[in-house]
KEKE-3310 file (N, C-alpha, C; in steps of 0.2 Angstrom, whole numbers, plus 5000, padded with zeros to 4 digits):
npx = (5757:5753:5739:5741:5734:5718:5708:5695:5682:5670:5659:5651:5638:5633:5620:5605:5596:5580:5563:5554:5542:5534:5534:5527:5515:5507:5504:5514:5522:5531:5544:5553:5569:5567:5556:5539:5531:5528:5540:5540:5546:5556:5570:5572:5572:5568:5559:5567:5584:5602:5613:5625:5641:5654:5671:5683:5699:5713:5728:5743:5757:5767:5766:5756:5739:5724:5707:5689:5671:5658:5641:5623:5607:5597:5583:5583:5578:5566:5556:5561:5574:5590:5591:5592:5608:5618:5633:5638:5632:5636:5650:5656:5651:5658:5671:5671:5668:5674:5687:5695:5694:5702:5714:5731:5730:5735:5735:5725:5716:5704:5691:5691:5693:5683:5671:5672:5671:5658:5650:5650:5644:5634:5633:5620:5617:5613:5617:5630:5627:5622:5628:5641:5647:5647:5656:5668:5672:5675:5687:5695:5696:5703:5715:5720:5722:5732:5742:5746:5750:5740:5725:5709:5699:5706:5709:5697:5693:5703:5701:5688:5687:5683:5681:5689:5681:5683:5679:5669:5656:5639:5632:5620:5610:5603:5590:5585:5572:5573:5569:5569:5579:5590:5589:5592:5605:5610:5608:5616:5628:5628:5623:5621:5610:5595:5581:5580:5571:5563:5549:5541:5529:5511:5506:5516:5517:5504:5486:5481:5493:5496:5505:5518:5517:5516:5529:5538:5535:5540:5553:5558:5557:5565:5578:5580:5580:5591:5602:5619:5626:5621:5618:5615:5606:5599:5594:5578:5575:5564:5561:5548:5544:5533:5522:5514:5507:5499:5491:5484:5477:5484:5481:5486:5485:5480:5490:5501:5496:5495:5509:5512:5508:5517:5529:5527:5525:5538:5546:5560:5567:5572:5562:5563:5556:5557:5553:5538:5528:5524:5521:5522:5527:5539:5537:5525:5529:5538:5530:5520:5528:5534:5523:5519:5529:5528:5516:5518:5528:5521:5512:5519:5523:5534:5543:5554:5554:5561:5568:5567:5563:5561:5570:5584:5595:5608:5602:5589:5591:5594:5583:5573:5579:5578:5564:5561:5557:5557:5564:5576:5587:5590:5605:5607:5620:5624:5614:5616:5626:5642:5653:5657:5645:5638:5646:5644:5631:5629:5635:5627:5615:5618:5621:5609:5601:5596:5595:5608:5609:5620:5618:5614:5614:5610:5614:5627:5646:5660:5670:5664:5657:5668:5673:5663:5663:5674:5670:5660:5668:5675:5665:5655:5641:5625:5623:5628:5625:5626:5633:5639:5625:5612:5614:5618:5630:5641:5642:5642:5654:5663:5661:5662:5675:5683:5681:5686:5699:5704:5702:5711:5723:5723:5724:5736:5744:5742:5748:5761:5765:5765:5776:5786:5787:5791)
npy = (5710:5694:5684:5671:5660:5655:5654:5647:5648:5643:5653:5663:5675:5691:5690:5683:5673:5677:5672:5682:5682:5673:5678:5690:5685:5683:5672:5667:5664:5671:5664:5665:5669:5663:5658:5651:5640:5637:5638:5647:5652:5648:5637:5639:5631:5633:5647:5656:5655:5652:5664:5663:5664:5665:5666:5674:5672:5679:5674:5683:5686:5692:5688:5694:5693:5696:5699:5696:5695:5684:5687:5687:5696:5698:5695:5685:5680:5687:5700:5700:5696:5686:5669:5660:5660:5648:5641:5628:5624:5633:5635:5624:5628:5640:5635:5629:5640:5652:5651:5645:5656:5666:5662:5662:5674:5690:5704:5718:5733:5737:5740:5734:5720:5718:5720:5709:5698:5701:5699:5685:5670:5655:5638:5638:5650:5659:5673:5671:5669:5684:5686:5679:5687:5699:5696:5691:5702:5711:5706:5707:5721:5724:5717:5724:5736:5733:5729:5741:5748:5756:5763:5755:5764:5774:5768:5767:5780:5785:5777:5780:5793:5801:5812:5811:5808:5820:5820:5811:5800:5800:5789:5776:5768:5752:5744:5732:5720:5724:5737:5747:5746:5746:5758:5767:5763:5769:5782:5785:5784:5793:5791:5795:5794:5786:5775:5763:5751:5740:5737:5726:5720:5722:5721:5725:5738:5743:5743:5755:5762:5766:5761:5764:5777:5780:5775:5783:5795:5791:5789:5802:5809:5801:5804:5817:5815:5807:5812:5817:5828:5845:5849:5838:5831:5819:5812:5804:5788:5776:5759:5751:5741:5741:5741:5752:5755:5744:5745:5756:5753:5755:5768:5783:5797:5795:5788:5797:5808:5802:5801:5814:5817:5810:5816:5829:5826:5822:5833:5844:5834:5827:5817:5801:5788:5772:5761:5763:5758:5742:5735:5723:5721:5726:5737:5743:5746:5756:5766:5768:5773:5784:5792:5794:5801:5813:5817:5821:5831:5840:5844:5849:5841:5837:5825:5812:5799:5782:5772:5754:5740:5730:5737:5732:5729:5737:5743:5744:5753:5764:5766:5768:5780:5789:5790:5797:5789:5789:5799:5796:5783:5767:5759:5743:5734:5720:5715:5720:5713:5713:5724:5735:5739:5745:5756:5763:5765:5774:5785:5787:5791:5803:5810:5812:5819:5813:5807:5797:5782:5772:5756:5740:5725:5718:5705:5703:5702:5707:5710:5713:5725:5733:5736:5742:5754:5760:5761:5771:5782:5785:5789:5796:5795:5800:5794:5779:5762:5755:5741:5723:5714:5715:5720:5733:5740:5732:5733:5746:5750:5743:5749:5763:5764:5759:5769:5780:5776:5775:5789:5795:5790:5794:5808:5809:5805:5815:5826:5821:5822:5835:5839:5833:5840:5852)
npz = (5423:5429:5432:5442:5448:5453:5467:5475:5488:5500:5510:5523:5524:5530:5534:5531:5519:5514:5510:5501:5495:5502:5515:5513:5510:5521:5527:5535:5550:5563:5572:5584:5579:5567:5554:5553:5542:5524:5511:5496:5485:5471:5474:5488:5503:5516:5524:5529:5528:5530:5524:5510:5503:5491:5491:5481:5477:5469:5464:5462:5451:5457:5470:5478:5484:5478:5481:5482:5486:5481:5482:5486:5486:5501:5498:5487:5471:5471:5464:5451:5452:5451:5455:5471:5478:5481:5488:5486:5475:5465:5465:5457:5445:5443:5443:5431:5422:5426:5432:5421:5413:5419:5424:5422:5414:5408:5417:5413:5410:5423:5419:5406:5409:5418:5411:5402:5411:5416:5405:5404:5399:5401:5394:5389:5385:5394:5405:5418:5435:5444:5457:5455:5445:5452:5463:5457:5449:5459:5464:5453:5452:5464:5461:5450:5457:5466:5458:5453:5464:5470:5478:5477:5475:5468:5456:5450:5449:5440:5429:5425:5425:5436:5450:5465:5481:5494:5507:5519:5513:5515:5527:5528:5539:5544:5553:5553:5560:5573:5577:5586:5597:5589:5582:5592:5594:5582:5583:5594:5588:5579:5566:5548:5540:5544:5548:5541:5544:5539:5535:5530:5528:5528:5541:5549:5545:5548:5545:5539:5539:5552:5561:5556:5556:5570:5574:5567:5574:5587:5584:5580:5592:5600:5594:5598:5611:5614:5607:5605:5600:5598:5585:5578:5565:5558:5542:5539:5533:5527:5523:5514:5506:5497:5504:5508:5496:5496:5507:5504:5493:5481:5477:5470:5474:5487:5493:5492:5500:5513:5514:5515:5528:5536:5532:5537:5550:5554:5553:5558:5551:5536:5525:5517:5507:5504:5491:5490:5483:5475:5461:5455:5442:5430:5420:5424:5437:5435:5428:5438:5449:5444:5442:5455:5460:5452:5457:5471:5469:5461:5471:5481:5491:5504:5502:5498:5486:5484:5472:5471:5471:5457:5450:5445:5436:5427:5415:5420:5430:5422:5414:5424:5429:5418:5417:5428:5439:5454:5466:5471:5467:5472:5470:5469:5473:5472:5464:5452:5446:5439:5447:5439:5433:5443:5446:5434:5435:5446:5440:5429:5435:5441:5430:5425:5433:5444:5461:5468:5476:5483:5487:5492:5501:5517:5517:5513:5513:5523:5514:5502:5506:5510:5497:5490:5497:5491:5478:5481:5486:5474:5465:5471:5476:5484:5496:5505:5509:5525:5528:5530:5537:5551:5563:5564:5571:5567:5553:5551:5557:5548:5536:5539:5544:5534:5524:5531:5533:5520:5515:5523:5519:5505:5507:5514:5503:5495:5502:5503:5490:5488:5497:5491:5479:5485)
capx = (5756:5748:5735:5744:5729:5711:5706:5688:5681:5664:5659:5645:5637:5632:5613:5601:5591:5573:5558:5550:5535:5531:5533:5522:5509:5503:5503:5520:5522:5538:5546:5560:5572:5565:5549:5535:5527:5531:5544:5536:5551:5561:5577:5571:5569:5565:5557:5573:5590:5608:5616:5631:5645:5660:5677:5687:5706:5717:5735:5746:5764:5772:5764:5750:5733:5718:5701:5682:5666:5652:5635:5617:5603:5593:5577:5584:5572:5560:5556:5564:5581:5592:5588:5596:5615:5621:5640:5640:5629:5639:5657:5658:5650:5664:5677:5671:5668:5678:5694:5699:5694:5706:5720:5736:5729:5739:5730:5725:5712:5699:5685:5691:5692:5676:5666:5672:5668:5651:5647:5652:5638:5634:5632:5613:5617:5611:5623:5632:5623:5624:5633:5647:5650:5649:5662:5674:5674:5678:5693:5699:5697:5708:5721:5723:5725:5738:5748:5748:5751:5735:5719:5704:5695:5710:5709:5690:5694:5708:5698:5681:5688:5679:5685:5689:5678:5687:5676:5665:5650:5634:5631:5613:5610:5597:5589:5581:5566:5575:5569:5569:5585:5595:5589:5596:5613:5612:5608:5622:5634:5626:5623:5619:5603:5592:5583:5577:5565:5561:5542:5540:5522:5506:5505:5521:5515:5497:5482:5481:5499:5496:5511:5523:5516:5518:5536:5542:5535:5544:5560:5560:5557:5571:5584:5580:5582:5598:5608:5625:5628:5615:5616:5614:5599:5599:5588:5575:5573:5561:5559:5541:5542:5527:5516:5510:5503:5494:5487:5480:5474:5488:5478:5492:5484:5479:5497:5505:5493:5498:5516:5513:5507:5523:5534:5526:5527:5546:5550:5564:5571:5570:5560:5563:5552:5560:5548:5531:5523:5527:5516:5523:5529:5544:5535:5520:5532:5541:5525:5517:5532:5535:5516:5519:5534:5525:5510:5521:5532:5516:5508:5523:5524:5541:5545:5557:5553:5567:5566:5571:5560:5561:5576:5589:5601:5610:5597:5584:5593:5594:5576:5570:5581:5575:5557:5560:5553:5560:5569:5583:5587:5595:5609:5608:5626:5624:5609:5619:5632:5649:5653:5658:5639:5636:5650:5641:5624:5629:5637:5621:5610:5620:5621:5602:5597:5592:5600:5610:5610:5624:5616:5616:5610:5612:5617:5634:5651:5664:5674:5660:5656:5674:5674:5658:5665:5679:5666:5657:5673:5677:5659:5652:5634:5622:5623:5630:5622:5630:5632:5633:5621:5606:5615:5620:5636:5647:5642:5644:5661:5667:5661:5665:5683:5686:5680:5691:5706:5706:5702:5717:5728:5723:5726:5743:5748:5743:5753:5768:5767:5767:5782:5791:5788:5795)
capy = (5706:5689:5680:5664:5655:5657:5650:5648:5645:5644:5657:5665:5682:5694:5689:5677:5673:5676:5671:5688:5681:5669:5683:5695:5682:5684:5665:5665:5666:5672:5659:5667:5672:5659:5658:5645:5640:5634:5642:5647:5654:5642:5636:5640:5625:5636:5654:5659:5651:5655:5667:5660:5667:5662:5670:5673:5674:5679:5674:5687:5683:5695:5685:5697:5690:5700:5695:5698:5690:5683:5687:5689:5699:5694:5693:5683:5676:5691:5706:5699:5695:5680:5664:5659:5658:5643:5640:5621:5624:5638:5634:5620:5633:5645:5631:5628:5645:5658:5649:5645:5663:5671:5659:5663:5680:5696:5710:5724:5738:5735:5741:5729:5713:5717:5719:5702:5694:5703:5696:5678:5666:5648:5635:5639:5657:5664:5676:5668:5672:5690:5685:5677:5693:5703:5694:5691:5709:5714:5703:5710:5728:5723:5715:5730:5741:5730:5728:5747:5752:5761:5761:5753:5771:5778:5765:5769:5787:5786:5774:5783:5800:5805:5816:5807:5812:5823:5819:5805:5799:5799:5782:5774:5762:5748:5742:5725:5720:5727:5744:5752:5746:5747:5765:5770:5763:5773:5789:5786:5784:5799:5789:5801:5792:5780:5768:5758:5749:5734:5737:5722:5717:5727:5720:5730:5745:5745:5743:5761:5765:5769:5759:5767:5784:5780:5773:5789:5800:5789:5790:5809:5811:5798:5808:5823:5813:5804:5815:5820:5835:5849:5850:5831:5830:5814:5811:5798:5784:5769:5754:5749:5735:5741:5740:5758:5754:5738:5748:5762:5751:5758:5775:5788:5803:5793:5786:5804:5812:5799:5802:5821:5817:5807:5821:5834:5823:5821:5839:5846:5829:5825:5810:5797:5782:5767:5756:5764:5753:5737:5734:5717:5721:5731:5743:5746:5749:5763:5771:5770:5777:5791:5796:5796:5807:5819:5820:5824:5837:5845:5846:5852:5837:5836:5818:5809:5791:5779:5766:5748:5734:5730:5741:5728:5729:5744:5745:5746:5760:5769:5767:5772:5787:5793:5791:5800:5785:5789:5805:5793:5776:5762:5754:5737:5732:5713:5714:5723:5709:5716:5731:5740:5741:5749:5762:5766:5767:5780:5791:5789:5794:5809:5814:5813:5823:5808:5805:5790:5779:5765:5752:5733:5721:5715:5698:5703:5701:5713:5712:5717:5731:5738:5738:5746:5760:5762:5764:5777:5787:5787:5791:5801:5795:5804:5790:5772:5758:5752:5733:5719:5712:5719:5722:5739:5742:5729:5735:5753:5750:5741:5754:5770:5763:5758:5775:5785:5774:5777:5796:5797:5788:5799:5814:5808:5805:5822:5829:5818:5824:5843:5839:5831:5846:5857)
capz = (5429:5427:5437:5442:5450:5456:5473:5477:5495:5503:5515:5526:5523:5536:5536:5529:5513:5516:5505:5502:5493:5507:5520:5511:5509:5527:5529:5538:5557:5566:5577:5587:5573:5561:5551:5552:5535:5518:5506:5489:5480:5469:5477:5495:5507:5521:5522:5531:5528:5531:5518:5508:5499:5488:5490:5475:5478:5463:5466:5457:5450:5462:5476:5481:5484:5477:5483:5482:5488:5478:5487:5483:5491:5506:5495:5481:5468:5471:5460:5445:5453:5450:5460:5477:5477:5486:5486:5484:5468:5461:5465:5451:5439:5443:5441:5424:5417:5428:5433:5415:5410:5422:5426:5417:5411:5410:5420:5408:5414:5427:5415:5401:5412:5422:5406:5400:5416:5417:5400:5404:5398:5401:5388:5387:5383:5400:5409:5424:5441:5446:5462:5453:5442:5458:5467:5453:5447:5465:5465:5448:5454:5469:5458:5446:5462:5469:5453:5452:5470:5471:5481:5472:5473:5463:5450:5447:5447:5434:5423:5423:5424:5441:5455:5472:5487:5499:5514:5520:5510:5520:5528:5529:5543:5543:5559:5554:5564:5580:5574:5592:5600:5584:5581:5598:5592:5576:5586:5598:5584:5575:5559:5544:5538:5548:5551:5536:5548:5537:5536:5524:5527:5531:5548:5553:5543:5550:5540:5536:5540:5558:5565:5554:5559:5577:5574:5566:5580:5592:5581:5580:5599:5602:5592:5602:5618:5614:5603:5609:5597:5597:5578:5574:5562:5552:5537:5540:5527:5529:5517:5516:5502:5493:5509:5508:5491:5497:5512:5501:5486:5475:5475:5470:5479:5494:5496:5493:5506:5519:5515:5517:5535:5538:5531:5542:5557:5556:5552:5553:5548:5529:5524:5511:5508:5499:5489:5493:5480:5472:5457:5452:5435:5429:5417:5429:5443:5432:5427:5445:5454:5441:5443:5462:5461:5449:5461:5477:5467:5459:5476:5486:5497:5505:5503:5492:5485:5482:5468:5474:5468:5449:5448:5447:5432:5424:5411:5424:5433:5417:5413:5430:5430:5413:5418:5434:5443:5460:5467:5472:5465:5475:5466:5474:5470:5470:5459:5445:5443:5439:5450:5434:5432:5449:5445:5428:5437:5449:5436:5425:5439:5442:5424:5423:5439:5449:5467:5468:5483:5482:5492:5492:5505:5523:5516:5510:5517:5525:5509:5497:5509:5509:5490:5489:5500:5487:5473:5483:5486:5467:5461:5476:5477:5489:5502:5505:5514:5530:5527:5530:5544:5553:5570:5563:5573:5563:5546:5551:5558:5542:5531:5541:5545:5527:5521:5534:5531:5513:5514:5526:5515:5500:5510:5515:5497:5492:5506:5501:5483:5489:5500:5485:5475:5488)
cpx = (5751:5745:5738:5739:5723:5709:5699:5686:5674:5664:5652:5644:5635:5624:5611:5597:5584:5568:5553:5543:5531:5530:5528:5515:5504:5502:5509:5520:5529:5538:5553:5563:5570:5558:5546:5531:5531:5534:5540:5540:5555:5568:5577:5569:5566:5563:5563:5579:5596:5611:5623:5635:5651:5665:5681:5694:5710:5725:5739:5754:5769:5770:5759:5744:5727:5712:5694:5677:5660:5646:5629:5613:5599:5586:5578:5578:5566:5561:5561:5572:5583:5590:5593:5603:5617:5628:5641:5637:5633:5647:5659:5656:5656:5670:5677:5671:5673:5685:5698:5699:5700:5713:5725:5735:5733:5733:5731:5722:5707:5692:5685:5690:5685:5671:5666:5669:5660:5647:5648:5645:5639:5632:5625:5612:5615:5618:5624:5629:5626:5629:5640:5650:5651:5655:5669:5677:5677:5685:5698:5701:5703:5715:5724:5726:5731:5744:5750:5750:5746:5729:5714:5700:5699:5710:5702:5691:5698:5704:5692:5682:5684:5684:5684:5685:5684:5685:5671:5658:5645:5632:5623:5613:5603:5596:5587:5575:5567:5575:5570:5576:5591:5595:5592:5603:5615:5612:5614:5628:5633:5627:5619:5612:5601:5584:5582:5571:5562:5553:5540:5533:5517:5505:5510:5519:5509:5493:5481:5487:5500:5503:5517:5523:5519:5526:5540:5541:5539:5551:5562:5561:5564:5578:5585:5582:5589:5604:5613:5627:5621:5613:5615:5606:5599:5593:5585:5573:5570:5560:5553:5539:5536:5521:5511:5505:5497:5489:5482:5477:5478:5485:5484:5490:5483:5486:5501:5502:5495:5505:5517:5512:5513:5528:5533:5527:5534:5550:5554:5568:5568:5568:5560:5559:5554:5554:5541:5526:5527:5521:5516:5525:5533:5541:5529:5523:5535:5536:5521:5522:5534:5528:5516:5523:5531:5520:5513:5525:5527:5512:5512:5523:5531:5543:5549:5556:5560:5565:5571:5569:5559:5566:5582:5596:5603:5605:5591:5585:5592:5587:5572:5572:5578:5568:5556:5556:5557:5564:5576:5582:5592:5598:5611:5614:5626:5619:5611:5624:5638:5649:5655:5651:5636:5640:5646:5634:5624:5631:5631:5616:5612:5620:5614:5598:5594:5597:5602:5612:5614:5623:5619:5612:5614:5616:5623:5639:5655:5668:5670:5658:5662:5675:5669:5660:5670:5675:5663:5662:5675:5671:5654:5644:5631:5623:5625:5627:5627:5628:5639:5629:5616:5608:5617:5628:5642:5647:5644:5652:5665:5667:5664:5673:5686:5686:5686:5698:5708:5706:5709:5723:5729:5725:5733:5747:5748:5748:5760:5770:5769:5774:5788:5792:5792:5802)
cpy = (5701:5686:5673:5659:5658:5652:5652:5645:5647:5648:5659:5672:5685:5694:5683:5678:5672:5676:5676:5686:5677:5674:5687:5692:5682:5677:5662:5668:5666:5667:5660:5671:5669:5661:5651:5645:5638:5639:5642:5649:5649:5642:5636:5633:5627:5643:5658:5654:5655:5658:5664:5664:5663:5667:5668:5676:5674:5679:5678:5685:5687:5693:5688:5693:5695:5696:5699:5693:5690:5683:5689:5692:5695:5691:5690:5679:5681:5697:5706:5698:5687:5675:5664:5657:5654:5641:5633:5620:5628:5637:5629:5624:5637:5641:5630:5634:5651:5656:5649:5652:5667:5668:5659:5670:5685:5701:5716:5730:5734:5735:5735:5722:5713:5716:5712:5697:5695:5700:5688:5674:5659:5645:5636:5646:5662:5667:5672:5672:5679:5690:5683:5683:5698:5702:5694:5698:5713:5712:5706:5718:5728:5722:5721:5735:5739:5730:5735:5751:5758:5759:5759:5760:5774:5775:5767:5776:5788:5783:5777:5790:5804:5808:5812:5811:5815:5822:5813:5805:5797:5791:5781:5768:5758:5744:5734:5726:5723:5734:5749:5752:5748:5755:5769:5769:5768:5780:5790:5787:5790:5797:5795:5800:5786:5780:5762:5755:5743:5733:5733:5718:5722:5727:5725:5737:5748:5745:5749:5766:5768:5767:5762:5775:5785:5779:5780:5794:5798:5791:5798:5811:5807:5801:5814:5821:5811:5807:5818:5827:5839:5850:5844:5831:5825:5814:5804:5794:5777:5765:5751:5743:5735:5741:5746:5757:5749:5741:5753:5760:5754:5765:5780:5794:5801:5791:5793:5808:5809:5801:5810:5821:5815:5813:5827:5832:5823:5828:5841:5841:5828:5818:5807:5790:5777:5762:5757:5760:5748:5734:5727:5716:5727:5738:5747:5749:5756:5768:5773:5774:5784:5795:5798:5801:5813:5822:5824:5831:5842:5848:5848:5848:5835:5829:5816:5801:5788:5773:5760:5742:5735:5734:5737:5728:5736:5747:5747:5753:5765:5771:5770:5779:5791:5794:5795:5796:5784:5796:5802:5786:5772:5758:5748:5733:5724:5711:5716:5719:5712:5723:5737:5743:5746:5756:5766:5769:5773:5786:5792:5793:5801:5814:5816:5816:5819:5807:5798:5787:5772:5761:5745:5729:5719:5708:5698:5701:5707:5715:5716:5724:5736:5740:5742:5753:5764:5765:5770:5783:5790:5790:5796:5801:5799:5800:5783:5768:5755:5744:5730:5718:5717:5721:5729:5741:5739:5732:5743:5754:5748:5746:5761:5769:5762:5765:5780:5783:5777:5785:5798:5796:5793:5806:5814:5808:5811:5826:5827:5821:5832:5843:5837:5837:5852:5856)
cpz = (5428:5433:5437:5444:5453:5461:5475:5484:5497:5509:5518:5524:5530:5538:5533:5522:5516:5509:5505:5500:5498:5513:5519:5510:5515:5530:5534:5545:5559:5571:5580:5581:5567:5559:5551:5546:5530:5514:5500:5484:5478:5472:5485:5498:5513:5520:5524:5531:5528:5524:5517:5503:5496:5488:5484:5476:5471:5465:5460:5456:5454:5469:5480:5480:5483:5478:5483:5484:5484:5483:5483:5488:5495:5502:5488:5478:5468:5467:5454:5445:5451:5456:5466:5475:5482:5483:5483:5477:5463:5460:5459:5445:5438:5441:5434:5420:5419:5429:5426:5411:5412:5423:5420:5413:5413:5412:5415:5413:5418:5422:5409:5404:5415:5416:5403:5405:5417:5411:5399:5404:5399:5395:5385:5384:5388:5403:5416:5430:5443:5452:5460:5450:5447:5461:5463:5451:5453:5465:5459:5449:5459:5466:5454:5451:5464:5464:5451:5458:5471:5475:5476:5470:5468:5456:5446:5445:5441:5428:5420:5423:5430:5446:5462:5477:5492:5506:5514:5516:5515:5521:5531:5533:5543:5550:5559:5558:5571:5579:5580:5595:5595:5582:5586:5596:5587:5579:5590:5594:5579:5567:5555:5542:5542:5547:5547:5538:5546:5538:5530:5524:5530:5538:5552:5551:5547:5544:5536:5538:5547:5562:5563:5556:5566:5578:5573:5571:5585:5590:5582:5588:5602:5600:5596:5609:5619:5611:5607:5607:5596:5589:5574:5572:5556:5548:5540:5533:5529:5522:5519:5511:5499:5498:5509:5502:5492:5502:5509:5494:5480:5472:5476:5475:5486:5497:5497:5499:5512:5520:5517:5525:5538:5538:5536:5549:5559:5555:5559:5549:5541:5529:5517:5512:5502:5497:5491:5489:5476:5467:5453:5445:5434:5426:5421:5435:5441:5432:5434:5449:5451:5442:5451:5463:5458:5454:5467:5475:5465:5465:5482:5492:5498:5507:5497:5492:5482:5479:5471:5470:5461:5446:5449:5443:5430:5420:5415:5427:5428:5415:5418:5430:5424:5414:5424:5439:5450:5460:5468:5470:5469:5470:5470:5471:5468:5464:5452:5442:5444:5442:5445:5432:5437:5448:5439:5430:5441:5445:5431:5429:5440:5436:5422:5429:5444:5455:5467:5475:5482:5488:5492:5497:5512:5522:5512:5514:5519:5519:5503:5500:5508:5502:5488:5491:5494:5480:5475:5483:5479:5463:5465:5475:5483:5496:5500:5510:5519:5530:5529:5537:5545:5560:5570:5565:5569:5556:5546:5553:5552:5537:5533:5541:5538:5524:5524:5533:5524:5512:5517:5522:5508:5502:5511:5509:5494:5495:5504:5494:5484:5492:5495:5481:5478:5489)
residu = (MET:LYS:ILE:VAL:ASP:VAL:ILE:LEU:SER:LYS:GLY:LEU:THR:GLY:PHE:TYR:PHE:ASP:ASP:GLN:ARG:ALA:ILE:ARG:SER:GLY:LYS:ILE:ARG:GLU:ASP:GLY:PHE:ALA:TYR:LEU:GLY:GLU:ALA:VAL:THR:SER:GLY:PHE:THR:LYS:VAL:ARG:GLN:ALA:GLY:GLU:SER:VAL:SER:VAL:GLN:LEU:VAL:LEU:GLU:ASN:GLY:GLN:ILE:ALA:TYR:GLY:ASP:CYS:ALA:ALA:VAL:GLN:TYR:SER:GLY:ALA:GLY:GLY:ARG:ASP:PRO:LEU:PHE:LEU:ALA:ASP:GLU:TYR:ILE:PRO:VAL:MET:GLU:LYS:TYR:ILE:VAL:PRO:LEU:LEU:LYS:GLY:ARG:GLU:LEU:THR:THR:PHE:ARG:GLU:MET:ALA:ALA:GLU:VAL:ASP:GLY:CYS:ARG:LEU:GLU:ASP:GLY:ALA:LEU:ILE:HIS:THR:ALA:VAL:ARG:TYR:GLY:VAL:THR:GLN:ALA:LEU:LEU:ASP:ALA:VAL:ALA:ARG:SER:ASN:GLY:LEU:THR:MET:ALA:GLU:VAL:ILE:SER:GLU:GLU:TYR:GLY:THR:GLU:LEU:ALA:GLU:GLY:PRO:ILE:LEU:LEU:PHE:GLY:GLN:THR:GLY:ASP:ASP:ARG:PHE:THR:ASN:ALA:ASP:ARG:MET:ILE:LEU:LYS:GLU:ILE:ASP:VAL:LEU:PRO:HIS:GLY:LEU:PHE:ASN:ASN:VAL:ALA:LYS:LEU:GLY:SER:LYS:GLY:GLU:LYS:LEU:ARG:GLU:TYR:LEU:SER:TRP:LEU:LYS:ASN:ARG:VAL:GLU:HIS:LEU:LYS:LEU:SER:PRO:ASP:TYR:LEU:PRO:ASP:PHE:GLN:VAL:ASP:VAL:TYR:GLY:THR:ILE:GLY:GLU:ALA:PHE:ASP:GLN:ASP:ILE:PRO:ALA:ILE:ALA:GLU:TYR:CYS:ARG:GLU:LEU:ALA:GLU:LEU:VAL:ARG:PRO:HIS:ARG:LEU:ARG:ILE:GLU:GLY:PRO:ILE:ASP:LEU:GLY:ASP:ARG:GLN:GLN:GLN:ILE:ASP:GLY:LEU:ALA:ALA:LEU:CYS:ARG:TYR:VAL:ASP:GLU:HIS:ASN:ILE:PRO:VAL:GLU:PHE:VAL:ALA:ASP:GLU:TRP:CYS:ASN:THR:LEU:GLN:ASP:VAL:LYS:ASP:PHE:ALA:GLU:ALA:LYS:ALA:GLY:HIS:MET:ILE:GLN:ILE:LYS:THR:PRO:ASP:LEU:GLY:GLY:ILE:ASN:ASN:SER:ILE:GLU:ALA:VAL:LEU:TYR:CYS:LYS:ALA:HIS:GLY:VAL:ARG:ALA:TYR:LEU:GLY:GLY:THR:CYS:ASN:GLU:THR:GLU:ARG:SER:ALA:GLN:ILE:THR:VAL:HIS:ILE:ALA:LEU:ALA:THR:GLN:PRO:CYS:GLN:ILE:LEU:SER:LYS:PRO:GLY:MET:GLY:PHE:ASP:GLU:GLY:ALA:ALA:ILE:CYS:ARG:ASN:GLU:MET:ASN:ARG:THR:LEU:ALA:LEU:LEU:GLU:TRP:ARG:LYS:GLY:ARG:GLY:SER:ASN:ALA:GLN:ASP)
# end
């Protein structure tokens, strides 16, 4: 099956690009949904600006169209990530490097073609932007699936030798700044893991963590008040973007003991804290997070820490996993470039006794979210991020529906096979 042509188009993502360095500086003021103040990260013209994507459509010789979306994370350019991904800037780059690479090509395996795209380099020797590799490999997975009459999950399972999930993967919702109303929405829909919370500066956390403490107390009571099923007991996971470390002067015992208070407060819910520290350097982050995990494990503090910042590439995931720098590692799919890397990252974490969270960003599209679901069904991480957007309902519907549709189809195929044998 040949790729007859490659069609590129500009699109919107489900959220926005935010200048994390500017927001965390404390010099930025909220202005409705926007921010007042100067952007400081290269490429940003405003602290918050509209998220952009590039859709990649592959025209196959049988007339089918396979597609994926190039997208980058909300906090582009921060924590060692690639710079801002703007469609008008990168479509010409893709026309120069990606279209000639794929147009007229015979489809082989996903793994082979994804590795080639993920290794695509510019004239200066630099790898092409992670967002480009992310979206193009999505389209290739879809193309291989369509050419073989399979779901994308089945292609991954066959090529990587994994077992397909037989039930839903846990879904993790994110509230954005509307952390009260959106938490209510999550509870009413009985989301598995909540609320994310977006505690991205110390003002939201509280100078000694008091605002997060108050919020978690409210959240526990709110679940009890609103839950429809008596056995509904979601896990709590909050993303604090290193602010706990800031509030407690990066003091490992002080951070850990504060987290003990939070864990005891939310019992019987399990507590995970994403990004408890951000030490501004990859190796320091690995060492610091590993030390924090050792401390809570040795002192029987019932909290899990999730690695996020500075854990961007497949090699980063491997290094964090080997160092036990995190009880769980977020595999932030757009940051890893080709989705082949996200697949391998989940499998590597599982092989090394570290919990894998197949994440991403609110700043993706419905297509990249759907394809992430297929990766999850084929690799079975502990949980998957509900995406895109920060409104919760939309992302949850996209991910849950794609998951349930695919599981139902796979079950139907198994039943059809049994009937055929009979």
